[in-house]
N, C-alpha and C positions, 0 to 999 in steps of 0.2 A: 504491499500501498504505500502511496504519497506521503512522506515526512514532511512534517509542517513545524518552522521554526518561528515563534514570537518574542520580540525583546519587549521586555518590559521596563519603563521608564518610570521613574518616581512614584512607584504604584499604580500608575494605571494602568489599567488594560482594555484590548478593545472586547467589547459583548455584545449580544441581539438585548434590545428590548425585551422587556418582559412582555410575553406573549399570554392573553387569556381568551377563555374560550367561552361565547356567550351561552352554550349551553352547561354550563357550570351555573350561571345565575339563574338560568330556570329550573334546576336541579333547587338552588336554594330557598326561590319564590313557592316553589312546589310542596314544600315539606307543610304538614300542616298542623296546627298545635290542636287542632280539636281535635284531629284521630288518634294523638299521641293521648290525648284527657281520656278519650274512651274507650281507650286499649287499658291504659293503666286503671282507670277505674273497673274494668271487666275482670282483668287479675286480680285487682286487690279482691274483687267480689268471690273470688272463691274461695276464702276464708282463711286455708292456710295451703302455701304450696310445698312445705316442709318433706323435704325429698324422701322420706318413711311413711307420708302420709298415706290418706285415701288414695288408691288408684280405679276405683268402681264406680262412684256415684258420677253422675254427669252433674252435677253443682258444686263439688268442693274436694280440694284436694288436688294435689299434683296433675295426679290423671287426668281430671276432667281440663286442669288448666292446658295441659299438654294437646291434649286432644283436641282446644279451641284455637291454640296457636297454630296445629298444622290444617285447621280446618282455613284458618287467614292466608297460610300460605297457598294451600289449593285454592282458594276463590284470586290471587294475585295471581298466580299461574292460570285461570280459565280466563282473567280478562287481557294477559297477555299471549296468545296464541300458546298455551303452553310452555312461556319460556322458562318455566321452573320443574327443575326434576324433586319433589318433595319424600322425603322419606325419614323414618324414624331409625336410627344410628345407636345401639343399645350394646351393654355390657354387663353383666351380672356382678355384684360385689357384697360379697359374703360378710355374715355376721363376723364382726370382731377383728376386720380388717385394721380399723383403729377403735377408738373412744366412742366416736358416733355413729358409727356403725352397728346399732344393737338387733338387727333381722336382718336378714338376707333379703338383698332389695333390686331392682333390676332399674339401673340409671340408664333413663330414655332421653337422648337429644333430637330437636325436630332440626331438620336438615333441608337448608330451599336452595338447589344451587343454578345461577343464573348462567348459562355455556358461553362462554368466548366463540366469536363466531371466527377467528384465527389460530389462536392458543388455547384449547378449550383446558388443557392439561396443567395451565398454569391458574392461582387462585387467590384470590386476596379474599379475606374472611373478615366479616361484622359481626360479634356474638354478643346475646343478652344471656341472664341466666333466668332460667323459670323458679327455680326455687326461692323458699324464705323461710326465715327462724326467727326466735323471740331471746327473751334473754337465756333461757337454759336449750343449750342447742339438742338434744334430742329430747324435747317435748316436739312431739307431732301432730297432736292434737286440737291443742288451742289454737286460737287465730293469729295469724301472723302475715299480715296484708301485705307487708313491703312494698308498699305504696313505689318508694324510691330506689330502696333496696331487694329488686332490684328490676321491678314492675317499668321502672325509670326506663333501662336500659332495654329491656326485650320489645318494649312497646316501639323503641327509638328503631331498633333492628328492622322490626316489621313495618313500620313506616318507610324506612329507606328501602324497604324490597318494592314497596307500593308505587314507589315515586321513580326508582332506578330501573324497575321492569318494563317501561316504556320505550328504554334506548336497547340500542345493540352495540357491546365492547367487543374489544381484541381478547381479553382477556378474563375469565371465567370470575366471577362472585359469588361467594356463598353466604347465606345469610342463616344464622343458626340460633336456634336456642339450648343453651347449655343446663344441665341438671349436677345433682352433686356437688353443686359449691359449695355452700357452707360444710358438707358432711369431707370435704376432703378433694378438692378438686378433681372427682372423678369423671365428669362429663368431659372437662377438657381432654382429661389422660387418653378416655374414652375416643374421642375423634381427633388426638394427635396421632393415636397408635393406628387406627383406622387410615388416616392420611396418608402414612405410612408403608401401610399393607397394601394402598392403592397406587399408591406412586406418585402421589401429587405431588407438582412442583409449586409449592406453599409461597407467596410474596409478602404477605405478612400478615398478622392479625390484629385487629382491631379490637379489644374488650372493652365494653361498655360496661360499668359498673356502679352506678351513681350518679346519673346526668339529672337530675332535676330538683336540687334543692339549692337554694341560692342565699341562704341565713345562717350562718355557722353560730356553733355552741358560745364563741367570743362574742357576739351580737353581729360581726361583720355582716352586711348585706351586698352581694358582688354576682350581677346578673350577666357579666362578661368575660372572666377570667375562668379559665378550666383547665387543669393538670393533665399530665403528657407523661405516664412513668415509663421508664425503658432503661434496661440492665445494659451496662456500658458494654460489655463483649459476653459472645455464648457461653454458656458453661460446657458447652460438648467441645469449648478449645483443646487442642492436644499441648500436651506439654512442651512441643517443640514450639507451636505456635507463642504458647507464653513465653517462652527463653526469648523467642524473634522479639517481642515488641518491647522488651529491655532496650532495644538498640534502634528500633525502626518506629516505636510510637506506635497510635492506636487502640492505648487506655481505653480511650470511652468513644469508639469508632467502630462498635459492632454491627451487626447487620439490625438489631432493635432499634439502638441508636440511631443509625440512618435513617429506619423508617419512621421515627419521631420525628426525626428532624423534616423529613419531608410533610408531615403530618404541620408541622410549624409552620414553614414557608406554605403551603398552600392555604392554609387559613388566612394566613395574614395578606396574601395575594386578594383573595375574592372576599374575603368575611375582611377585611381589617378592623373594624370593631371591635372585635374579640381580642382576647388576651390568652394565647395559649401559653402555658407556663410547663418547659422542661422540668421536668424533677428527675434527675439523675441516681436514679435507686428503681430494682424491681419494679417496689410496690414501696405502700404505704411501713413505717416502720414496724418490725414484728408480723407483719399479718401477709396475705396472698391473693392473689387474684385467679380468674380465668386463662390470665395469656401463660401465665408459667407455667404451664403443663406442654404449652408448645418452645416454650424455649428450652424447655430439658429435652425435648426432640428435636433440637436444633434446629426450630423455625423462628423467622422474627416475631416478636410480638411485643404488644406494648399495652396499656391500660391508659383510657382516656375516662375521666369522671369531674367533676365539681371540683371547687378550689377550697371550698370551704364547707367541712364537713357538719352534722350536729348529732352528736353521741347521744341526745337522750331519743332520737327517734330513730336509729340502729340498732340493730338484735336488742331490742326492749319489750319487755310484755306491757301490753296496751293497760294505762293508770294514769292519774294523776298523782301527785305529791308534792306536798308545799308551795301547792300552786302552778307545776311544773306538769304542763303533759307529754308522756312519756309513752312512745311507738311509732312504729312506721306507716303512718297514713295519709291516705290520700289529700285530707286537708293540706299538708305541708309542702306539697309538691310544685313547682313552676312550673308549668306547662310550657310558656313564652320561651325558658333556659332550656327544657330538654329539648324543644325543638331546634334550637340555636345548634346544641351538641349534637344532636341528628344531621342538622347539615352539613356539620365539620365533618363526622364521618364521612356522609353520602359524597361530598365533593371529593374527597378524599379516595374511596372507593372508585369512583369515575373516573378519576385521573389516572390510577395505576390500573385502572381496568382499558382505558385508554390508550395506553403506553408501549411503549416496548419494554423489555426484560432490562435490568440493568445489567451493565458491561461484565464478563468475568474474565478470569485469569489478569486484572490488573498487577502489571508492576510497576517498578519506579527505579529511578536511577539517576546520576548527579553527585555520587559523593567526590569531595573536596573539589566543586568545581562549581562557577555561579551559573549555573542553569538547575533543573528539571525536568527530567525523561519520562514520561510515561507510556504505556506501550499497554494493549488488551487485545482482548477478541472482537471481531465485527461483532455486531448485533442485528438480527434478521430486521427489517422491516424499518431500522434507524435513518433520520434525513443525516443526522450529524451529531456530535456529541459537547457535552460542555465538560470541560477541564475545571474543578472548584480547585480552590486553595482558601485558606483561611489560618489567622493566628493560632498559635497552637494553645493559647486561651481563651479563645473564642468558642461560645456554645452553637454556632450555626455557623453554615457555609453563606459566605457574604463577598466571595469574586467568583468571576468565572473569564474563561475564554471558552469562546462557539469555536469549533472547526467542521469540516464536512471531508469527506472522499479520505479518510485518511482512521488507522487504529493506534498511532504514535504522534503524539507532539513532544516538542521540546520548548521549556520556558526560559528565554536568554534572559538576565540579567535578575535572577531572582535566586536566593541561598537557600539550598532545600533545605538545612537546619533550620530556618526560623518560619515555618509552615507548615501545615497539614495539605495532602490534597485527597482529590476523588475525583472519579468519573461517573458520568451520568448518561444517559441513552437521549436520545431527541428524535421523536416521530415528525411525521411529515402533519399532524394535524396539530403540531406545538407542543402536547403534552410529552413529559418526560419521565425517565426511571428515576425508581429511586438512588441513591447517590451510590455507588463500588468504593471502597477504602483501598488501596494496593496490598496485596498480601504476597507481594516478592520480591527481590532487587533484581534489577537489569543491570547491563556495565554497557 
């Protein structure tokens, strides 16, 4: 391939103006807070959705909830000429697997796949959790409405499917309701294992857990900020990879962290009123979410959630004490905020589903030279590539060079030691992939 050399002077680089797709704005505008509200109320009205709750009743328990979710996905499929493949994915979890599994239980996920037209085996996933709980994680009979935790994330996932089902994408999108989150992340483990067996190429997972609360327990009210949790490097990295990072960097540049930066950038481009907050950890301190099983399997995954939690309204028995109302009830959910975070998911799902895959085998060189050399494998359907670089202390990619008709590039006049670098692929429609961080050294 043709080799391109760009000279950088005084930190100025040649770059394309940011491109936007009008369809993304249509997606934002078509997300409905009313539909999200109705779905949250429906889920909360099942009484409890505890993983071990009733599966026979048509009005109460997790069985009724998952059948309703499947029916909603089926209805969406019927309205888009069967564009969704809807099915249950399930695994038996035996009593005693942990202290929260007090009887044998079938953990059932509800999966809806919107197949891509060009790359049907490439998947971007949005998930919400079906199950709920109260103070005692083993109490599966009392009311646990779980309006925010996590009917909000589940309703957002259904709404994203409704809106995005009207479009056609190159890559596949999966909308899924995961079960067993409160009992040990079993739904995520089951689907991650299923994906491995099926040989799915998972681009990333957006785990939505609590996207409907704007008032924190500290009294702060904020309807624009949200958190994006992502771990720095995959837990599956080898000892050789860990040792290499000591010399070449990349401690905060794993695949999940790149996915988080992608969400940040897309949101700031199309929804500049929002304040995405990158959180540099897997999840909240000492706690877990349903993206973790996918990370454990080697897939990119992150958690999207509200910025200010209210601990009186999550994992609580419904009661009033000292004038404080406890419990995760519908009255505490802000539906417009849930709409905004649903839109954040939808535009990122669409952007990735319309984009080429990320470049592979990205190499970098330029040791003891005033230049940085990058090389990568060609990406099918890519019109060009963006060569990103940033200060080593910068949380996001903020400078880039755009190139075409090449799979290698030399940045002259830039000292390799002072920056981090990455490469993304750009399609003819202007949508770009997640950034790939270099994984090898070239000479």
